[in-house]
N, CA, C and O of each residue as an XYZ file, in Angstrom:
724
protein
N     142.040     98.563    133.804
C     140.821     98.893    133.101
C     141.175     99.742    131.881
O     141.879    100.745    131.999
N     140.693     99.343    130.732
C     140.954    100.044    129.477
C     139.683    100.736    129.004
O     138.626    100.115    128.888
N     139.804    102.027    128.736
C     138.692    102.826    128.238
C     139.091    103.451    126.919
O     140.179    104.014    126.799
N     138.216    103.357    125.924
C     138.431    103.975    124.620
C     137.443    105.124    124.472
O     136.246    104.964    124.712
N     137.961    106.293    124.073
C     137.123    107.463    123.817
C     137.281    107.807    122.347
O     138.388    108.066    121.874
N     136.158    107.809    121.622
C     136.188    108.082    120.192
C     135.206    109.190    119.847
O     134.278    109.482    120.601
N     135.430    109.791    118.707
C     134.556    110.848    118.223
C     135.211    111.528    117.042
O     136.351    111.219    116.695
N     134.505    112.442    116.431
C     135.037    113.163    115.286
C     135.995    114.254    115.702
O     136.208    114.492    116.891
N     136.568    114.912    114.721
C     137.464    116.034    114.978
C     136.706    117.134    115.707
O     135.581    117.477    115.343
N     137.324    117.670    116.719
C     136.759    118.768    117.527
C     135.428    118.402    118.165
O     134.572    119.264    118.360
N     135.253    117.129    118.488
C     133.998    116.669    119.090
C     133.982    116.853    120.602
O     132.920    116.767    121.219
N     135.139    117.106    121.209
C     135.231    117.203    122.659
C     135.768    115.936    123.293
O     135.713    115.785    124.513
N     136.291    115.016    122.480
C     136.760    113.733    123.024
C     137.958    113.912    123.958
O     138.070    113.189    124.947
N     138.847    114.847    123.670
C     139.995    115.071    124.558
C     139.530    115.563    125.922
O     139.980    115.065    126.954
N     138.650    116.519    125.924
C     138.128    117.045    127.188
C     137.414    115.941    127.964
O     137.541    115.851    129.185
N     136.672    115.112    127.255
C     135.969    114.014    127.917
C     136.962    113.019    128.513
O     136.800    112.574    129.649
N     137.989    112.675    127.741
C     139.009    111.742    128.244
C     139.705    112.322    129.471
O     139.963    111.605    130.438
N     140.003    113.594    129.434
C     140.640    114.239    130.578
C     139.732    114.196    131.806
O     140.214    114.053    132.930
N     138.425    114.320    131.597
C     137.498    114.249    132.738
C     137.488    112.854    133.353
O     137.234    112.702    134.548
N     137.764    111.835    132.538
C     137.777    110.466    133.052
C     138.968    110.197    133.966
O     138.916    109.295    134.802
N     140.041    110.973    133.815
C     141.226    110.782    134.662
C     141.382    111.904    135.686
O     142.369    111.937    136.420
N     140.434    112.808    135.743
C     140.540    113.992    136.603
C     140.692    113.647    138.081
O     141.331    114.395    138.820
N     140.122    112.535    138.525
C     140.190    112.178    139.944
C     141.451    111.408    140.316
O     141.677    111.127    141.493
N     142.267    111.068    139.338
C     143.502    110.332    139.626
C     144.486    111.259    140.321
O     144.571    112.446    140.006
N     145.229    110.699    141.274
C     146.212    111.526    141.979
C     147.349    111.946    141.050
O     147.962    112.996    141.239
N     147.622    111.117    140.047
C     148.656    111.428    139.062
C     148.195    110.922    137.698
O     147.389    109.997    137.599
N     148.726    111.550    136.651
C     148.387    111.153    135.285
C     149.669    111.087    134.461
O     150.492    112.003    134.486
N     149.819    109.991    133.735
C     150.855    109.866    132.715
C     150.171    110.139    131.384
O     149.324    109.361    130.944
N     150.538    111.242    130.745
C     149.960    111.630    129.460
C     150.941    111.228    128.369
O     152.091    111.667    128.365
N     150.484    110.394    127.447
C     151.315    109.953    126.336
C     150.822    110.664    125.081
O     149.705    110.436    124.616
N     151.676    111.530    124.545
C     151.348    112.309    123.351
C     152.024    111.663    122.151
O     153.237    111.454    122.157
N     151.241    111.345    121.118
C     151.771    110.602    119.981
C     152.085    111.475    118.765
O     152.559    110.965    117.750
N     151.830    112.773    118.852
C     152.055    113.650    117.694
C     153.539    113.927    117.496
O     154.335    113.895    118.435
N     153.878    114.198    116.251
C     155.217    114.618    115.886
C     155.120    115.980    115.198
O     154.114    116.299    114.563
N     156.165    116.763    115.332
C     156.185    118.083    114.696
C     156.770    117.953    113.291
O     157.934    117.595    113.116
N     155.932    118.253    112.292
C     156.369    118.222    110.899
C     156.283    119.594    110.236
O     156.891    119.822    109.190
N     155.520    120.514    110.851
C     155.357    121.837    110.249
C     154.972    122.838    111.343
O     154.663    122.436    112.465
N     154.988    124.120    111.031
C     154.675    125.141    112.043
C     153.270    125.002    112.643
O     153.075    125.269    113.829
N     152.298    124.588    111.835
C     150.942    124.423    112.357
C     150.903    123.344    113.441
O     150.288    123.528    114.491
N     151.572    122.210    113.171
C     151.603    121.145    114.172
C     152.400    121.584    115.396
O     152.042    121.228    116.519
N     153.452    122.333    115.207
C     154.230    122.847    116.339
C     153.350    123.722    117.234
O     153.415    123.628    118.460
N     152.536    124.563    116.620
C     151.633    125.425    117.395
C     150.577    124.601    118.129
O     150.256    124.895    119.280
N     150.038    123.577    117.478
C     149.036    122.715    118.128
C     149.638    122.006    119.343
O     149.030    121.952    120.412
N     150.840    121.468    119.158
C     151.497    120.758    120.251
C     151.807    121.714    121.397
O     151.619    121.362    122.561
N     152.277    122.912    121.084
C     152.554    123.903    122.129
C     151.284    124.248    122.900
O     151.313    124.390    124.123
N     150.175    124.381    122.185
C     148.895    124.670    122.842
C     148.498    123.525    123.777
O     148.077    123.763    124.909
N     148.631    122.286    123.302
C     148.287    121.128    124.135
C     149.194    121.044    125.363
O     148.721    120.770    126.466
N     150.489    121.276    125.175
C     151.423    121.243    126.311
C     151.018    122.267    127.376
O     151.007    121.968    128.571
N     150.689    123.471    126.924
C     150.334    124.545    127.849
C     149.013    124.297    128.557
O     148.809    124.773    129.674
N     148.116    123.558    127.921
C     146.791    123.345    128.508
C     146.733    122.173    129.485
O     145.766    122.047    130.237
N     147.760    121.311    129.487
C     147.763    120.182    130.415
C     148.127    120.646    131.812
O     148.946    121.550    131.972
N     147.524    120.034    132.827
C     147.897    120.378    134.198
C     149.392    120.142    134.432
O     149.966    119.175    133.931
N     150.006    121.037    135.195
C     151.453    120.993    135.422
C     151.902    119.715    136.124
O     153.037    119.274    135.939
N     151.020    119.117    136.930
C     151.417    117.930    137.687
C     151.327    116.638    136.870
O     151.715    115.574    137.352
N     150.822    116.723    135.649
C     150.784    115.543    134.799
C     152.179    115.257    134.260
O     152.907    116.171    133.873
N     152.536    114.007    134.240
C     153.804    113.562    133.656
C     153.538    113.301    132.174
O     152.564    112.632    131.829
N     154.392    113.819    131.304
C     154.172    113.678    129.859
C     155.306    112.900    129.215
O     156.483    113.146    129.480
N     154.932    111.960    128.367
C     155.861    111.227    127.502
C     155.411    111.492    126.074
O     154.251    111.264    125.733
N     156.320    111.969    125.244
C     155.997    112.198    123.843
C     156.625    111.076    123.038
O     157.826    111.076    122.770
N     155.788    110.118    122.659
C     156.261    108.981    121.872
C     155.092    108.260    121.237
O     153.946    108.389    121.668
N     155.406    107.499    120.203
C     154.386    106.751    119.475
C     154.837    105.329    119.187
O     154.156    104.595    118.470
N     155.961    104.938    119.729
C     156.432    103.568    119.546
C     157.016    103.056    120.858
O     157.318    103.828    121.768
N     157.166    101.745    120.932
C     157.638    101.084    122.155
C     156.833    101.528    123.395
O     157.397    101.832    124.447
N     155.530    101.554    123.238
C     154.673    102.005    124.337
C     154.682    101.031    125.507
O     154.391    101.420    126.638
N     155.014     99.767    125.246
C     155.087     98.782    126.336
C     156.239     99.090    127.294
O     156.333     98.482    128.360
N     157.105    100.015    126.930
C     158.176    100.440    127.837
C     157.662    101.395    128.914
O     158.282    101.536    129.969
N     156.521    102.057    128.647
C     155.986    103.002    129.631
C     154.604    102.616    130.150
O     154.147    103.166    131.151
N     153.945    101.692    129.492
C     152.683    101.125    129.996
C     153.034     99.704    130.416
O     153.049     98.786    129.595
N     153.314     99.537    131.694
C     153.901     98.277    132.164
C     153.182     97.743    133.399
O     152.377     98.449    134.008
N     153.470     96.512    133.764
C     152.932     95.969    135.016
C     153.475     96.697    136.246
O     152.926     96.568    137.341
N     154.552     97.460    136.065
C     155.163     98.191    137.186
C     154.579     99.582    137.386
O     154.960    100.271    138.332
N     153.660    100.014    136.515
C     153.046    101.326    136.702
C     152.324    101.380    138.044
O     151.827    100.368    138.538
N     152.276    102.560    138.617
C     151.562    102.795    139.871
C     150.058    102.800    139.579
O     149.595    103.536    138.707
N     149.309    101.989    140.299
C     147.862    101.888    140.046
C     147.126    103.199    140.333
O     145.986    103.376    139.901
N     147.768    104.116    141.055
C     147.134    105.406    141.346
C     147.403    106.446    140.262
O     146.863    107.552    140.306
N     148.243    106.086    139.285
C     148.545    107.000    138.191
C     147.797    106.547    136.945
O     148.104    105.498    136.378
N     146.826    107.328    136.526
C     146.089    107.002    135.307
C     146.967    107.267    134.092
O     147.850    108.124    134.121
N     146.712    106.527    133.038
C     147.428    106.709    131.779
C     146.428    107.224    130.753
O     145.359    106.642    130.568
N     146.784    108.321    130.088
C     145.950    108.893    129.029
C     146.806    108.990    127.776
O     147.800    109.716    127.752
N     146.424    108.261    126.739
C     147.174    108.249    125.480
C     146.354    108.964    124.423
O     145.206    108.612    124.155
N     146.978    109.990    123.822
C     146.307    110.748    122.775
C     147.277    110.927    121.612
O     148.336    111.519    121.824
N     147.005    110.485    120.469
C     145.814    109.748    120.133
C     146.180    108.560    119.253
O     147.232    108.541    118.614
N     145.312    107.591    119.234
C     145.510    106.360    118.462
C     145.562    106.653    116.969
O     146.328    106.014    116.247
N     144.777    107.591    116.496
C     144.762    107.900    115.071
C     146.117    108.444    114.625
O     146.620    108.079    113.563
N     146.697    109.309    115.435
C     148.024    109.834    115.122
C     149.064    108.730    115.214
O     149.968    108.650    114.382
N     148.940    107.890    116.213
C     149.834    106.740    116.351
C     149.766    105.862    115.104
O     150.798    105.432    114.588
N     148.568    105.599    114.625
C     148.375    104.782    113.424
C     149.025    105.450    112.213
O     149.682    104.783    111.415
N     148.845    106.747    112.076
C     149.476    107.493    110.990
C     150.991    107.358    111.055
O     151.642    107.057    110.054
N     151.547    107.583    112.246
C     152.998    107.495    112.415
C     153.515    106.106    112.054
O     154.529    105.970    111.370
N     152.814    105.086    112.515
C     153.227    103.711    112.201
C     153.149    103.440    110.706
O     154.062    102.850    110.129
N     152.078    103.863    110.090
C     151.896    103.620    108.662
C     153.038    104.231    107.856
O     153.590    103.585    106.966
N     153.390    105.471    108.169
C     154.469    106.121    107.424
C     155.837    105.560    107.797
O     156.727    105.500    106.948
N     156.017    105.152    109.035
C     157.287    104.527    109.415
C     157.471    103.206    108.694
O     158.549    102.926    108.170
N     156.424    102.394    108.663
C     156.511    101.099    107.988
C     156.563    101.255    106.468
O     157.194    100.449    105.784
N     155.904    102.286    105.938
C     155.909    102.514    104.495
C     157.238    103.035    103.988
O     157.588    102.846    102.823
N     157.976    103.691    104.869
C     159.291    104.202    104.500
C     159.216    105.371    103.535
O     158.218    106.089    103.473
N     160.262    105.539    102.808
C     160.392    106.673    101.885
C     159.723    106.434    100.540
O     159.682    107.334     99.701
N     159.202    105.243    100.329
C     158.604    104.944     99.025
C     157.284    105.693     98.852
O     156.701    106.183     99.818
N     156.838    105.768     97.635
C     155.601    106.441     97.268
C     154.404    105.679     97.844
O     154.278    104.478     97.603
N     153.524    106.344     98.600
C     152.348    105.665     99.157
C     151.470    104.989     98.107
O     150.724    104.065     98.434
N     151.545    105.429     96.864
C     150.796    104.765     95.803
C     151.309    103.347     95.560
O     150.589    102.510     95.015
N     152.545    103.079     95.961
C     153.163    101.772     95.742
C     153.138    100.883     96.987
O     153.598     99.742     96.936
N     152.619    101.381     98.079
C     152.634    100.620     99.328
C     151.765     99.369     99.238
O     150.745     99.345     98.548
N     152.193     98.341     99.947
C     151.404     97.116    100.126
C     150.594     97.333    101.408
O     151.065     97.036    102.506
N     149.394     97.843    101.259
C     148.596     98.235    102.426
C     148.205     97.051    103.293
O     148.073     97.202    104.508
N     148.018     95.887    102.709
C     147.695     94.705    103.523
C     148.863     94.373    104.449
O     148.656     94.080    105.627
N     150.076     94.416    103.930
C     151.255     94.139    104.750
C     151.447     95.218    105.807
O     151.785     94.916    106.952
N     151.232     96.470    105.429
C     151.367     97.565    106.396
C     150.328     97.437    107.505
O     150.629     97.669    108.675
N     149.111     97.069    107.134
C     148.073     96.910    108.157
C     148.429     95.790    109.121
O     148.166     95.902    110.319
N     149.013     94.729    108.628
C     149.447     93.638    109.510
C     150.442     94.161    110.539
O     150.356     93.822    111.719
N     151.384     94.982    110.094
C     152.374     95.543    111.021
C     151.716     96.488    112.031
O     152.034     96.454    113.219
N     150.806     97.323    111.554
C     150.099     98.238    112.457
C     149.307     97.439    113.488
O     149.351     97.750    114.679
N     148.582     96.413    113.040
C     147.778     95.618    113.964
C     148.655     94.898    114.997
O     148.232     94.715    116.138
N     149.860     94.492    114.614
C     150.777     93.881    115.583
C     151.136     94.882    116.678
O     151.199     94.526    117.854
N     151.369     96.123    116.290
C     151.661     97.171    117.281
C     150.452     97.413    118.185
O     150.606     97.622    119.389
N     149.260     97.385    117.611
C     148.044     97.592    118.401
C     147.847     96.428    119.368
O     147.446     96.642    120.512
N     148.120     95.210    118.930
C     148.019     94.055    119.829
C     149.015     94.178    120.975
O     148.694     93.838    122.114
N     150.220     94.660    120.686
C     151.215     94.873    121.752
C     150.723     95.943    122.726
O     150.918     95.816    123.935
N     150.095     96.982    122.214
C     149.533     98.027    123.075
C     148.420     97.459    123.948
O     148.369     97.739    125.145
N     147.536     96.670    123.362
C     146.442     96.062    124.124
C     147.000     95.170    125.232
O     146.512     95.207    126.362
N     148.012     94.376    124.919
C     148.628     93.500    125.925
C     149.267     94.327    127.033
O     149.158     93.978    128.209
N     149.931     95.418    126.670
C     150.550     96.284    127.681
C     149.484     96.895    128.591
O     149.662     96.959    129.807
N     148.385     97.341    128.000
C     147.292     97.922    128.792
C     146.676     96.884    129.724
O     146.345     97.192    130.869
N     146.522     95.659    129.235
C     145.928     94.590    130.046
C     146.815     94.240    131.232
O     146.307     93.863    132.289
N     148.116     94.356    131.077
C     149.052     94.011    132.155
C     149.293     95.173    133.113
O     149.861     94.986    134.188
N     148.869     96.352    132.731
C     149.116     97.563    133.524
C     148.063     97.698    134.622
O     146.870     97.582    134.341
N     148.478     97.941    135.862
C     147.503     98.092    136.944
C     146.787     99.446    136.933
O     145.795     99.626    137.639
N     147.273    100.375    136.156
C     146.682    101.714    136.083
C     145.462    101.714    135.169
O     145.398    100.926    134.225
N     144.502    102.581    135.438
C     143.444    102.776    134.451
C     144.056    103.442    133.218
O     144.825    104.394    133.342
N     143.716    102.945    132.043
C     144.267    103.472    130.794
C     143.121    103.993    129.938
O     142.122    103.305    129.728
N     143.279    105.217    129.450
C     142.291    105.841    128.576
C     142.978    106.142    127.251
O     143.995    106.835    127.210
N     142.413    105.616    126.169
C     142.927    105.836    124.826
C     141.949    106.728    124.074
O     140.739    106.511    124.130
N     142.466    107.724    123.375
C     141.643    108.624    122.580
C     141.895    108.312    121.109
O     143.038    108.133    120.688
N     140.813    108.249    120.334
C     140.942    107.984    118.899
C     139.900    108.787    118.135
O     138.927    109.273    118.713
N     140.112    108.921    116.845
C     139.158    109.611    115.985
C     138.279    108.598    115.271
O     138.752    107.565    114.796
N     137.010    108.908    115.206
C     136.088    108.107    114.413
C     136.173    108.663    112.998
O     135.652    109.742    112.718
N     136.832    107.924    112.105
C     137.122    108.453    110.775
C     136.198    107.918    109.692
O     136.306    108.345    108.543
N     135.313    107.018    110.010
C     134.516    106.370    108.980
C     133.130    106.924    108.771
O     132.314    106.273    108.119
N     132.823    108.100    109.296
C     131.461    108.613    109.175
C     131.307    109.653    108.071
O     130.226    110.214    107.889
N     132.378    109.907    107.342
C     132.322    110.910    106.288
C     132.260    110.277    104.917
O     131.942    109.098    104.761
N     132.571    111.086    103.938
C     132.562    110.599    102.558
C     133.766    109.682    102.321
O     134.739    109.708    103.076
N     133.685    108.885    101.275
C     134.798    108.023    100.900
C     135.880    108.921    100.306
O     135.616    109.640     99.342
N     137.094    108.895    100.864
C     138.156    109.753    100.330
C     138.464    109.422     98.876
O     138.287    108.288     98.431
N     138.927    110.428     98.146
C     139.168    110.224     96.725
C     140.533    109.637     96.411
O     140.733    109.124     95.310
N     141.489    109.695     97.351
C     142.800    109.146     97.006
C     143.073    107.841     97.757
O     142.501    107.577     98.814
N     143.946    107.056     97.190
C     144.229    105.696     97.667
C     144.750    105.688     99.106
O     144.268    104.912     99.932
N     145.722    106.536     99.409
C     146.285    106.588    100.758
C     145.188    106.884    101.782
O     145.090    106.196    102.798
N     144.378    107.886    101.527
C     143.323    108.267    102.474
C     142.292    107.153    102.651
O     141.822    106.913    103.763
N     141.944    106.478    101.563
C     140.978    105.369    101.677
C     141.553    104.245    102.532
O     140.872    103.724    103.415
N     142.796    103.874    102.276
C     143.404    102.801    103.060
C     143.595    103.224    104.513
O     143.383    102.430    105.430
N     143.995    104.479    104.720
C     144.146    104.960    106.094
C     142.815    104.868    106.839
O     142.765    104.380    107.968
N     141.747    105.333    106.211
C     140.419    105.282    106.849
C     140.063    103.851    107.214
O     139.570    103.595    108.313
N     140.307    102.919    106.307
C     139.973    101.519    106.555
C     140.824    100.930    107.684
O     140.305    100.247    108.566
N     142.120    101.194    107.651
C     143.017    100.671    108.691
C     142.665    101.270    110.040
O     142.568    100.548    111.032
N     142.470    102.595    110.089
C     142.116    103.249    111.355
C     140.785    102.711    111.884
O     140.628    102.528    113.091
N     139.839    102.460    110.999
C     138.555    101.900    111.426
C     138.711    100.523    112.041
O     138.087    100.218    113.058
N     139.537     99.692    111.433
C     139.751     98.346    111.985
C     140.560     98.398    113.282
O     140.335     97.588    114.181
N     141.494     99.336    113.387
C     142.227     99.527    114.649
C     141.235     99.901    115.746
O     141.277     99.339    116.840
N     140.351    100.839    115.459
C     139.351    101.254    116.444
C     138.437    100.102    116.844
O     138.097     99.959    118.018
N     138.039     99.283    115.879
C     137.195     98.126    116.202
C     137.911     97.184    117.161
O     137.314     96.692    118.119
N     139.188     96.936    116.903
C     139.949     96.018    117.761
C     140.107     96.588    119.168
O     139.971     95.866    120.156
N     140.394     97.885    119.253
C     140.533     98.513    120.569
C     139.198     98.521    121.315
O     139.164     98.282    122.522
N     138.112     98.791    120.615
C     136.797     98.784    121.259
C     136.452     97.386    121.770
O     135.867     97.234    122.843
N     136.816     96.381    121.000
C     136.584     94.999    121.433
C     137.355     94.692    122.710
O     136.837     94.018    123.601
N     138.586     95.180    122.806
C     139.436     94.900    123.970
C     139.095     95.769    125.172
O     139.395     95.398    126.306
N     138.478     96.911    124.939
C     138.223     97.874    126.010
C     137.121     97.404    126.951
O     136.195     96.696    126.556
N     137.250     97.816    128.196
C     136.204     97.576    129.188
C     135.062     98.573    129.009
O     133.892     98.249    129.218
N     135.431     99.796    128.616
C     134.446    100.864    128.419
C     134.775    101.599    127.129
O     135.943    101.798    126.798
N     133.726    102.006    126.396
C     133.898    102.795    125.185
C     132.930    103.970    125.248
O     131.743    103.806    125.532
N     133.463    105.152    124.977
C     132.678    106.376    124.937
C     132.707    106.956    123.535
O     133.764    107.006    122.906
N     131.555    107.394    123.036
C     131.449    108.146    121.797
C     131.116    109.579    122.190
O     130.148    109.822    122.911
N     131.919    110.527    121.714
C     131.701    111.931    122.051
C     131.241    112.665    120.794
O     131.891    112.617    119.750
N     130.108    113.344    120.923
C     129.525    114.111    119.830
C     129.145    115.479    120.386
O     128.429    115.567    121.383
N     129.615    116.537    119.752
C     129.281    117.907    120.164
C     129.526    118.134    121.648
O     128.746    118.812    122.317
N     130.602    117.568    122.153
C     130.981    117.762    123.546
C     130.252    116.887    124.548
O     130.482    117.006    125.751
N     129.391    116.022    124.084
C     128.618    115.151    124.960
C     129.096    113.719    124.793
O     129.083    113.169    123.692
N     129.518    113.123    125.901
C     129.964    111.739    125.872
C     128.812    110.781    126.116
O     128.022    110.955    127.043
N     128.733    109.776    125.273
C     127.707    108.736    125.408
C     128.448    107.414    125.577
O     129.225    107.010    124.712
N     128.200    106.752    126.692
C     128.858    105.477    126.924
C     128.158    104.424    126.066
O     126.951    104.209    126.183
N     128.951    103.764    125.190
C     128.368    102.758    124.297
C     128.799    101.342    124.669
O     128.301    100.366    124.108
N     129.715    101.241    125.605
C     130.108     99.921    126.109
C     130.579    100.089    127.542
O     130.963     99.112    128.185
């Protein structure tokens, strides 16, 4: 069973996603963030400290089909946080060292969507309940720079594809989860 939890920044989506796996005897938590600066290091340290000690944690954003597999224990829920960060990581990995102003965003989106399709297939084959957390990025103003506009569009289409594949979708606003699918 695949569940997608979406919402804005600081909407309570992480807490809501955690409540969805709270009854599982075990949880595999997949953290997709990378440390690039002291602020992110502090955020990651805070998240690590706040997770229950009995949760198993994998910190990765690629080759997810290696840990979301048909061999997973059905009693261990999988919680992946977050798709938006995963999308960012993929975009910059595929874009390489070149200037984002020069990127071929259509080609990059194709590569990102291939990774998302592989994730969806891995989730479908996994006997564990899987909960994916993502940010709803399309409810604000249109960003003024090219990279941000393309990122918003790609992340929005990634979210649409995941919502289509999901069995359940939750929108979290001000700490309140509303089931929309």
